[in-house]
C-alpha positions as CSV (number, residue, x, y, z in Angstrom):
1,M,-145.6,-177.6,-61.5
2,P,-141.8,-178.3,-61.3
3,R,-139.9,-178.9,-64.5
4,K,-138.9,-182.5,-65.3
5,T,-135.5,-181.3,-66.5
6,T,-133.6,-178.2,-65.3
7,D,-130.3,-178.8,-67.1
8,I,-130.3,-177.6,-70.7
9,V,-127.6,-180.0,-71.8
10,T,-129.6,-183.0,-70.5
11,L,-132.7,-181.7,-72.1
12,L,-131.1,-181.2,-75.5
13,L,-129.4,-184.5,-75.5
14,D,-132.7,-186.2,-74.5
15,K,-134.7,-184.4,-77.2
16,L,-132.1,-185.0,-79.9
17,A,-131.2,-188.6,-79.0
18,D,-133.0,-189.8,-82.1
19,G,-131.4,-187.0,-84.1
20,G,-134.4,-184.8,-83.7
21,K,-136.8,-186.8,-85.8
22,N,-139.6,-186.5,-83.3
23,A,-139.0,-182.7,-83.1
24,G,-139.5,-182.3,-86.9
25,V,-135.9,-182.3,-87.9
26,A,-135.3,-183.4,-91.5
27,D,-133.8,-187.0,-92.0
28,L,-130.4,-185.9,-93.3
29,I,-129.9,-183.4,-90.5
30,A,-131.2,-185.9,-87.9
31,E,-128.6,-188.4,-89.1
32,S,-125.8,-185.8,-88.8
33,I,-127.0,-184.9,-85.3
34,R,-127.0,-188.5,-84.2
35,K,-123.4,-189.0,-85.5
36,K,-121.8,-185.7,-84.4
37,L,-123.9,-183.9,-81.7
38,R,-121.9,-182.2,-79.0
39,V,-123.5,-179.6,-76.7
40,M,-121.2,-176.9,-75.4
41,V,-122.1,-174.3,-72.7
42,N,-120.5,-171.3,-71.3
43,G,-116.7,-171.2,-71.7
44,E,-116.7,-174.5,-73.7
45,I,-117.6,-172.6,-76.8
46,G,-114.8,-170.0,-76.5
47,G,-112.1,-172.0,-78.3
48,V,-114.4,-172.8,-81.2
49,Y,-115.5,-169.2,-81.4
50,S,-112.0,-167.8,-81.4
51,E,-110.6,-170.4,-83.9
52,N,-113.3,-170.3,-86.5
53,V,-114.1,-166.9,-88.0
54,D,-117.1,-168.1,-89.9
55,F,-118.7,-169.7,-86.8
56,A,-117.9,-166.5,-84.8
57,V,-119.7,-164.4,-87.4
58,F,-122.7,-166.7,-87.5
59,L,-123.0,-167.0,-83.7
60,T,-122.7,-163.2,-83.2
61,E,-125.3,-162.5,-85.8
62,F,-127.6,-165.2,-84.4
63,F,-127.4,-163.7,-80.9
64,S,-127.9,-160.2,-82.1
65,G,-131.6,-161.2,-82.6
66,R,-132.1,-159.2,-85.8
67,P,-132.3,-160.4,-89.3
68,L,-129.3,-159.2,-91.4
69,W,-131.5,-157.3,-93.7
70,L,-132.6,-155.0,-90.8
71,N,-129.0,-154.0,-90.0
């Protein structure tokens, strides 16, 4: 069966249009998502990554796939 949506940006924007409330996201976080959501892919994230050290550390650790306590 073919997928209804093949573009991740379209899928995320659709699923989070209500802030994620129907996906189990807490009310305050859902409100923030509704107000400020921006989905970035590929090279779009490079500027944010290089300009924000805290975000770069978070993203690098997140994509390492291991909890910090295992390092």
